MIPA-435283 format. One record per atom (N, C-alpha, C, CB): atom name; residue in one letter; z, x, y. Coordinates in Angstrom, 2 decimals, always signed. Atoms other than C-alpha are relative to their C-alpha. Glycine has a CB too. Layout:
N
('CA' 'a' (Z X Y));
...
% end
This chain:
83
('N' 'x' (+0.62 +0.03 +1.31));
('CA' 'x' (+103.44 +108.36 +85.84));
('C' 'x' (-1.40 -0.61 +0.14));
('CB' 'x' (+0.86 -0.80 -1.01));
('N' 'x' (+1.36 +0.51 -0.06));
('CA' 'x' (+99.82 +107.50 +85.12));
('C' 'x' (-0.26 -0.91 -1.20));
('CB' 'x' (-1.02 +1.16 +0.04));
('N' 'x' (+0.40 +0.86 +1.10));
('CA' 'x' (+98.12 +104.94 +82.92));
('C' 'x' (-0.81 +0.81 -1.01));
('CB' 'x' (-0.83 -1.21 +0.51));
('N' 'x' (+0.80 -0.70 +1.01));
('CA' 'x' (+96.53 +106.02 +79.64));
('C' 'x' (-1.09 -0.91 -0.54));
('CB' 'x' (+0.90 +0.50 -1.15));
('N' 'x' (+1.19 +0.69 +0.48));
('CA' 'x' (+93.42 +104.94 +77.77));
('C' 'x' (+0.22 -0.70 -1.35));
('CB' 'x' (-1.14 +0.98 -0.11));
('N' 'x' (-0.29 +0.64 +1.28));
('CA' 'x' (+95.14 +103.23 +74.84));
('C' 'x' (+0.18 -1.50 +0.20));
('CB' 'x' (+1.27 +0.62 -0.63));
('N' 'x' (-0.09 +1.45 -0.09));
('CA' 'x' (+94.59 +99.51 +74.41));
('C' 'x' (+1.37 -0.47 -0.48));
('CB' 'x' (-1.12 -0.67 -0.81));
('N' 'x' (-1.32 +0.57 +0.33));
('CA' 'x' (+97.85 +97.50 +74.31));
('C' 'x' (+1.11 +1.06 -0.01));
('CB' 'x' (-0.05 -0.69 -1.36));
('N' 'x' (-0.94 -1.11 -0.08));
('CA' 'x' (+99.78 +100.64 +75.27));
('C' 'x' (+1.37 -0.47 +0.51));
('CB' 'x' (-0.55 +1.10 +0.90));
('N' 'x' (-1.35 +0.28 -0.46));
('CA' 'x' (+103.55 +100.24 +75.51));
('C' 'x' (+0.31 +0.82 +1.25));
('CB' 'x' (+1.03 +0.29 -1.11));
('N' 'x' (-0.19 -0.85 -1.18));
('CA' 'x' (+103.49 +103.10 +78.01));
('C' 'x' (-0.58 -0.70 +1.23));
('CB' 'x' (-0.67 +1.38 -0.20));
('N' 'x' (+0.62 +0.69 -1.13));
('CA' 'x' (+101.07 +101.18 +80.26));
('C' 'x' (+0.81 -1.22 +0.41));
('CB' 'x' (-1.43 -0.40 -0.33));
('N' 'x' (-0.85 +1.16 -0.30));
('CA' 'x' (+103.25 +98.08 +80.01));
('C' 'x' (+1.22 +0.43 +0.81));
('CB' 'x' (+0.44 -0.72 -1.30));
('N' 'x' (-1.18 -0.51 -0.73));
('CA' 'x' (+106.24 +100.14 +81.16));
('C' 'x' (-0.39 +0.41 +1.42));
('CB' 'x' (+0.62 +1.20 -0.76));
('N' 'x' (+0.46 -0.40 -1.34));
('CA' 'x' (+104.22 +101.57 +84.08));
('C' 'x' (-0.21 -1.24 +0.86));
('CB' 'x' (-1.32 +0.82 -0.09));
('N' 'x' (+0.21 +1.24 -0.76));
('CA' 'x' (+103.16 +98.05 +85.15));
('C' 'x' (+1.32 -0.66 +0.37));
('CB' 'x' (-0.87 -0.98 -0.81));
('N' 'x' (-1.32 +0.56 -0.31));
('CA' 'x' (+106.76 +96.83 +84.91));
('C' 'x' (+0.64 +0.75 +1.16));
('CB' 'x' (+0.92 +0.04 -1.24));
('N' 'x' (-0.59 -0.80 -1.07));
('CA' 'x' (+107.91 +99.72 +87.11));
('C' 'x' (-0.70 -0.26 +1.33));
('CB' 'x' (-0.07 +1.51 -0.36));
('N' 'x' (+0.73 +0.31 -1.22));
('CA' 'x' (+105.16 +99.01 +89.65));
('C' 'x' (+0.40 -1.37 +0.54));
('CB' 'x' (-1.51 +0.05 -0.25));
('N' 'x' (-0.40 +1.35 -0.43));
('CA' 'x' (+106.03 +95.30 +89.74));
('C' 'x' (+1.40 +0.02 +0.60));
('CB' 'x' (-0.06 -0.98 -1.18));
('N' 'x' (-1.37 -0.12 -0.50));
('CA' 'x' (+109.69 +96.19 +90.22));
('C' 'x' (+0.00 +0.63 +1.40));
('CB' 'x' (+0.87 +0.84 -0.97));
('N' 'x' (+0.07 -0.67 -1.28));
('CA' 'x' (+108.82 +98.54 +93.08));
('C' 'x' (-0.64 -0.85 +1.09));
('CB' 'x' (-0.76 +1.27 -0.14));
('N' 'x' (+0.69 +0.86 -0.97));
('CA' 'x' (+106.64 +95.88 +94.76));
('C' 'x' (+0.69 -1.34 +0.22));
('CB' 'x' (-1.41 -0.24 -0.46));
('N' 'x' (-0.64 +1.32 -0.03));
('CA' 'x' (+109.10 +92.99 +94.37));
('C' 'x' (+0.37 -0.44 +1.42));
('CB' 'x' (+1.25 +0.02 -0.86));
('N' 'x' (-0.37 +0.36 -1.37));
('CA' 'x' (+110.13 +93.13 +98.06));
('C' 'x' (-1.12 +0.28 +1.00));
('CB' 'x' (+1.25 +0.76 +0.43));
('N' 'x' (+1.14 -0.30 -0.87));
('CA' 'x' (+106.65 +93.87 +99.43));
('C' 'x' (-0.21 -1.14 +0.98));
('CB' 'x' (-1.27 +0.24 -0.83));
('N' 'x' (+0.24 +0.99 -1.05));
('CA' 'x' (+106.08 +92.09 +102.74));
('C' 'x' (-1.32 +0.38 +0.68));
('CB' 'x' (+1.19 -0.06 +1.04));
('N' 'x' (+1.31 -0.39 -0.54));
('CA' 'x' (+102.38 +92.11 +103.74));
('C' 'x' (-0.08 -0.03 +1.53));
('CB' 'x' (-1.05 -0.91 -0.56));
('N' 'x' (+0.01 +0.04 -1.46));
('CA' 'x' (+103.26 +91.43 +107.37));
('C' 'x' (+0.51 +1.30 +0.62));
('CB' 'x' (+0.85 -1.16 +0.49));
('N' 'x' (-0.57 -1.24 -0.55));
('CA' 'x' (+105.15 +94.72 +107.81));
('C' 'x' (-0.27 +1.24 -0.85));
('CB' 'x' (+1.47 -0.17 +0.19));
('N' 'x' (+0.16 -1.14 +0.91));
('CA' 'x' (+104.48 +96.92 +104.76));
('C' 'x' (-1.46 +0.43 -0.11));
('CB' 'x' (+0.55 -0.35 -1.38));
('N' 'x' (+1.32 -0.59 +0.22));
('CA' 'x' (+101.54 +99.23 +104.21));
('C' 'x' (-0.04 +0.64 -1.38));
('CB' 'x' (-0.35 +1.04 +1.10));
('N' 'x' (+0.24 -0.77 +1.21));
('CA' 'x' (+100.09 +100.67 +101.02));
('C' 'x' (-0.63 +1.31 +0.45));
('CB' 'x' (-0.92 -0.78 -1.03));
('N' 'x' (+0.56 -1.32 -0.29));
('CA' 'x' (+99.40 +104.42 +101.23));
('C' 'x' (-0.50 +0.56 -1.32));
('CB' 'x' (+1.05 +0.95 +0.69));
('N' 'x' (+0.54 -0.49 +1.28));
('CA' 'x' (+97.07 +105.30 +98.34));
('C' 'x' (+0.11 +1.52 -0.10));
('CB' 'x' (-1.46 -0.44 -0.16));
('N' 'x' (-0.12 -1.44 +0.27));
('CA' 'x' (+97.86 +108.72 +96.88));
('C' 'x' (+0.10 +0.17 -1.51));
('CB' 'x' (+1.24 +0.63 +0.74));
('N' 'x' (-0.13 -0.27 +1.43));
('CA' 'x' (+97.60 +110.25 +93.45));
('C' 'x' (-1.06 -0.72 -0.81));
('CB' 'x' (+1.37 -0.40 -0.48));
('N' 'x' (+0.92 +0.60 +0.97));
('CA' 'x' (+96.02 +108.41 +90.56));
('C' 'x' (-0.72 -1.23 +0.56));
('CB' 'x' (+0.76 -0.38 -1.25));
('N' 'x' (+0.73 +1.19 -0.44));
('CA' 'x' (+93.24 +105.97 +91.49));
('C' 'x' (+0.29 -1.20 -0.91));
('CB' 'x' (-1.51 +0.28 +0.03));
('N' 'x' (-0.31 +1.09 +0.93));
('CA' 'x' (+94.24 +103.94 +88.42));
('C' 'x' (+1.31 -0.70 +0.39));
('CB' 'x' (+0.10 +0.53 -1.45));
('N' 'x' (-1.25 +0.58 -0.49));
('CA' 'x' (+97.76 +103.44 +89.75));
('C' 'x' (-0.27 -0.78 +1.28));
('CB' 'x' (+1.06 +1.10 +0.25));
('N' 'x' (+0.35 +0.71 -1.22));
('CA' 'x' (+96.31 +102.50 +93.14));
('C' 'x' (-0.67 -1.34 -0.33));
('CB' 'x' (-0.94 +0.86 +0.88));
('N' 'x' (+0.66 +1.24 +0.42));
('CA' 'x' (+94.05 +99.94 +91.45));
('C' 'x' (+1.01 -0.98 -0.58));
('CB' 'x' (-1.11 +0.30 -1.03));
('N' 'x' (-1.03 +0.86 +0.59));
('CA' 'x' (+97.04 +98.60 +89.50));
('C' 'x' (+0.86 -0.64 +1.09));
('CB' 'x' (+0.89 +0.81 -0.97));
('N' 'x' (-0.80 +0.55 -1.11));
('CA' 'x' (+99.02 +98.17 +92.74));
('C' 'x' (-0.74 -1.16 +0.66));
('CB' 'x' (+0.31 +1.10 +1.04));
('N' 'x' (+0.78 +1.08 -0.61));
('CA' 'x' (+96.20 +96.13 +94.30));
('C' 'x' (-0.10 -1.21 -0.94));
('CB' 'x' (-1.41 +0.50 +0.38));
('N' 'x' (+0.07 +1.08 +0.98));
('CA' 'x' (+95.86 +94.09 +91.10));
('C' 'x' (+1.31 -0.79 -0.02));
('CB' 'x' (-0.29 +0.56 -1.41));
('N' 'x' (-1.31 +0.66 +0.03));
('CA' 'x' (+99.59 +93.34 +91.02));
('C' 'x' (+0.22 -0.81 +1.27));
('CB' 'x' (+1.13 +1.05 -0.17));
('N' 'x' (-0.19 +0.73 -1.25));
('CA' 'x' (+99.70 +92.38 +94.70));
('C' 'x' (-0.90 -1.23 +0.06));
('CB' 'x' (-0.28 +0.91 +1.20));
('N' 'x' (+0.88 +1.17 +0.06));
('CA' 'x' (+96.69 +90.09 +94.21));
('C' 'x' (+0.55 -1.06 -0.91));
('CB' 'x' (-1.39 +0.41 -0.46));
('N' 'x' (-0.59 +0.95 +0.94));
('CA' 'x' (+98.35 +88.49 +91.21));
('C' 'x' (+1.28 -0.63 +0.53));
('CB' 'x' (+0.28 +0.68 -1.33));
('N' 'x' (-1.20 +0.53 -0.62));
('CA' 'x' (+101.50 +88.02 +93.28));
('C' 'x' (-0.35 -1.04 +1.07));
('CB' 'x' (+0.84 +1.13 +0.62));
('N' 'x' (+0.44 +1.04 -0.91));
('CA' 'x' (+99.42 +85.77 +95.54));
('C' 'x' (-0.17 +0.42 +1.45));
('CB' 'x' (+0.95 -1.09 -0.05));
('N' 'x' (+0.18 -0.44 -1.38));
('CA' 'x' (+99.15 +87.92 +98.66));
('C' 'x' (-1.43 -0.20 +0.43));
('CB' 'x' (+0.42 +1.46 +0.16));
('N' 'x' (+1.34 +0.29 -0.54));
('CA' 'x' (+96.20 +86.96 +100.85));
('C' 'x' (-0.54 +1.16 +0.82));
('CB' 'x' (+0.05 -1.26 +0.86));
('N' 'x' (+0.45 -1.17 -0.75));
('CA' 'x' (+96.09 +90.17 +102.89));
('C' 'x' (+0.96 +1.16 -0.28));
('CB' 'x' (-0.06 -0.30 +1.53));
('N' 'x' (-0.77 -1.22 +0.24));
('CA' 'x' (+97.26 +93.76 +102.47));
('C' 'x' (-0.40 +1.02 +1.06));
('CB' 'x' (-0.25 +0.57 -1.45));
('N' 'x' (+0.28 -1.06 -0.97));
('CA' 'x' (+97.57 +96.53 +105.02));
('C' 'x' (+0.08 +1.35 -0.73));
('CB' 'x' (+1.01 -0.05 +1.21));
('N' 'x' (+0.12 -1.30 +0.65));
('CA' 'x' (+96.57 +100.05 +103.97));
('C' 'x' (-0.08 +1.07 +1.09));
('CB' 'x' (-1.25 +0.06 -0.95));
('N' 'x' (+0.16 -1.15 -0.87));
('CA' 'x' (+96.94 +103.41 +105.66));
('C' 'x' (-0.93 +0.98 -0.69));
('CB' 'x' (+1.38 +0.66 +0.34));
('N' 'x' (+1.00 -0.92 +0.55));
('CA' 'x' (+93.88 +105.59 +105.06));
('C' 'x' (+0.08 +1.33 +0.72));
('CB' 'x' (-1.44 -0.61 +0.12));
('N' 'x' (-0.11 -1.33 -0.58));
('CA' 'x' (+94.18 +109.34 +105.61));
('C' 'x' (-1.36 +0.48 +0.49));
('CB' 'x' (+0.58 +0.97 -1.02));
('N' 'x' (+1.21 -0.56 -0.58));
('CA' 'x' (+91.59 +110.92 +107.90));
('C' 'x' (+0.17 +1.52 +0.03));
('CB' 'x' (-0.27 -0.57 +1.44));
('N' 'x' (-0.12 -1.45 +0.10));
('CA' 'x' (+91.10 +114.60 +107.00));
('C' 'x' (-0.45 +0.74 +1.25));
('CB' 'x' (-0.79 +0.50 -1.18));
('N' 'x' (+0.49 -0.66 -1.23));
('CA' 'x' (+89.29 +115.40 +110.25));
('C' 'x' (+1.00 -0.11 +1.14));
('CB' 'x' (-1.32 -0.61 +0.42));
('N' 'x' (-0.94 +0.25 -1.10));
('CA' 'x' (+91.81 +113.87 +112.63));
('C' 'x' (+1.45 +0.29 -0.38));
('CB' 'x' (-0.12 -1.45 +0.46));
('N' 'x' (-1.35 -0.20 +0.51));
('CA' 'x' (+94.88 +114.54 +110.44));
('C' 'x' (+0.94 -1.12 +0.43));
('CB' 'x' (+0.55 +1.36 +0.46));
('N' 'x' (-0.77 +1.18 -0.37));
('CA' 'x' (+96.11 +111.03 +111.00));
('C' 'x' (-0.35 -1.14 -0.97));
('CB' 'x' (-0.28 -0.43 +1.48));
('N' 'x' (+0.27 +1.18 +0.82));
('CA' 'x' (+96.32 +107.71 +109.21));
('C' 'x' (-0.73 -1.05 +0.82));
('CB' 'x' (+1.32 -0.58 -0.57));
('N' 'x' (+0.73 +1.09 -0.62));
('CA' 'x' (+93.91 +104.90 +110.01));
('C' 'x' (+0.46 -1.30 -0.64));
('CB' 'x' (-1.55 +0.19 -0.15));
('N' 'x' (-0.41 +1.28 +0.58));
('CA' 'x' (+95.35 +101.39 +109.57));
('C' 'x' (-1.22 -0.84 -0.36));
('CB' 'x' (+0.91 -0.77 +0.98));
('N' 'x' (+1.06 +0.89 +0.47));
('CA' 'x' (+93.11 +99.08 +107.56));
('C' 'x' (+0.64 -1.30 -0.47));
('CB' 'x' (-0.84 +0.67 -1.14));
('N' 'x' (-0.47 +1.30 +0.44));
('CA' 'x' (+93.48 +95.39 +106.77));
('C' 'x' (-0.97 -0.52 -1.04));
('CB' 'x' (+0.15 -1.00 +1.19));
('N' 'x' (+0.82 +0.57 +1.07));
('CA' 'x' (+92.20 +93.99 +103.50));
('C' 'x' (+0.34 -1.48 -0.14));
('CB' 'x' (+0.21 +0.76 -1.34));
('N' 'x' (-0.14 +1.43 +0.19));
('CA' 'x' (+91.73 +90.24 +103.48));
('C' 'x' (-0.51 -0.29 -1.40));
('CB' 'x' (-0.78 -0.83 +1.10));
('N' 'x' (+0.36 +0.18 +1.40));
('CA' 'x' (+91.76 +89.43 +99.77));
('C' 'x' (-0.80 -1.27 -0.25));
('CB' 'x' (+1.23 -0.02 -0.84));
('N' 'x' (+0.81 +1.21 +0.14));
('CA' 'x' (+90.03 +86.12 +100.39));
('C' 'x' (-1.39 +0.20 +0.58));
('CB' 'x' (+0.67 -1.18 +0.69));
('N' 'x' (+1.29 -0.31 -0.63));
('CA' 'x' (+87.15 +87.70 +102.36));
('C' 'x' (-0.27 +1.47 -0.23));
('CB' 'x' (+0.00 -0.35 +1.54));
('N' 'x' (+0.29 -1.43 +0.13));
('CA' 'x' (+85.61 +91.14 +102.67));
('C' 'x' (+1.03 +0.81 +0.78));
('CB' 'x' (-1.43 +0.31 +0.50));
('N' 'x' (-0.96 -0.89 -0.68));
('CA' 'x' (+87.78 +94.11 +103.73));
('C' 'x' (-0.52 +0.35 +1.39));
('CB' 'x' (+0.25 +1.29 -0.84));
('N' 'x' (+0.39 -0.37 -1.35));
('CA' 'x' (+87.80 +95.01 +107.39));
('C' 'x' (+0.96 +1.05 +0.53));
('CB' 'x' (-0.03 -1.24 +0.93));
('N' 'x' (-0.84 -1.01 -0.65));
('CA' 'x' (+89.09 +97.95 +109.41));
('C' 'x' (+0.48 -0.57 +1.31));
('CB' 'x' (-0.78 +1.34 +0.21));
('N' 'x' (-0.55 +0.47 -1.27));
('CA' 'x' (+91.41 +97.10 +112.26));
('C' 'x' (+0.52 +1.16 +0.80));
('CB' 'x' (+1.11 -1.01 -0.24));
% end
């Protein structure tokens, strides 16, 4: 599901609850985020993980030329870096 443009939307609250539920067992040492689909949902995931207190997040970025994923490390206390 995607977020909508309505302030104080009950739908958006339900989407955020579902995202929080899905991220409840997120372990930044072993888990990766694979952004796909709505950029607003991706932004919400990063927002939720930041609010959960995580200091770093690993992301898999798709490379269309190589047809492979590139691991990236985002240090939420400093600038993002590719590893």
